C-alpha positions, -999 to 999 in steps of 0.1 A, spaced: 577 -192 -879 578 -223 -858 572 -259 -872 566 -288 -847 568 -324 -859 559 -354 -837 574 -387 -840 570 -420 -823 539 -436 -837 534 -468 -824 510 -499 -818 516 -511 -783 498 -536 -760 481 -525 -727 505 -520 -699 535 -513 -723 552 -480 -726 559 -455 -753 577 -422 -758 568 -395 -781 590 -368 -794 582 -335 -808 609 -317 -828 608 -279 -829 623 -260 -859 620 -229 -879 632 -193 -880 617 -184 -849 627 -211 -824 649 -186 -806 618 -168 -794 607 -172 -758 585 -202 -751 559 -199 -724 544 -232 -725 541 -265 -744 516 -293 -743 505 -326 -756 469 -328 -767 452 -358 -780 420 -366 -801 401 -398 -808 376 -401 -837 343 -384 -833 355 -365 -802 372 -330 -796 408 -328 -787 416 -333 -751 445 -319 -729 469 -346 -718 499 -328 -703 515 -293 -703 544 -273 -690 539 -236 -682 555 -212 -658 577 -238 -644 549 -263 -635 539 -295 -652 502 -302 -654 484 -335 -663 449 -346 -670 435 -368 -643 434 -397 -666 470 -398 -673 485 -385 -638 512 -408 -626 514 -427 -660 526 -398 -683 554 -374 -680 562 -343 -702 597 -328 -705 617 -307 -728 654 -306 -739 659 -270 -746 692 -274 -763 678 -299 -787 645 -281 -792 626 -312 -785 595 -320 -762 589 -355 -751 559 -375 -737 568 -405 -718 537 -428 -714 539 -456 -692 512 -484 -683 492 -475 -715 454 -484 -717 434 -489 -747 417 -457 -738 449 -438 -745 445 -448 -781 444 -414 -801 461 -389 -824 486 -371 -802 496 -335 -810 522 -313 -795 518 -275 -792 536 -245 -782 528 -211 -768 552 -184 -777 530 -152 -771 534 -137 -738 503 -137 -714 479 -160 -697 483 -195 -687 455 -214 -701 475 -245 -704 446 -268 -708 429 -247 -734 439 -256 -770 431 -221 -782 460 -208 -761 487 -225 -782 503 -207 -813 520 -236 -830 509 -272 -836 523 -304 -849 505 -326 -875 499 -354 -849 510 -389 -845 489 -421 -840 492 -442 -809 472 -473 -807 470 -494 -777 456 -528 -783 462 -565 -774 
C-alpha cells in the first residue's frame, strides 16, 4: 500500500505564495508511478483538477496556469505544489493523488488516481 500525507496548510493574503508538500510512504512506494496530481475542493462543490504530471508532461487548470507549479523529488518521495500570486478563489482543501496502475492518461479525472491523501486546507483571505 501507499500512503500520501499533505502538509503546508496555511492562511495567506491575496498575492502571497504558499508551497504544499505531499509525502509518500508505504510498502509499495518502490512501484512505478505513472502520474501525480493536486486536486482541490471547496465546500458544496465537487473536487476540481489543479495540476498533474503524467507521461513526462505537466498539466495545469486554466485558473492556475502561470501561477502554480507541480514538481516531484523522487529520491525523497515527495510531491510539491508551489502556489504564487494566490487569490481568494484558490481557497480550498487541497489533495494530492497518485496513479500507480499502468494505462491511460486521464490526468484531470480524479477517478484515474489510485491513492489519495487526506487533504490540507488553504485559505486566501485579507
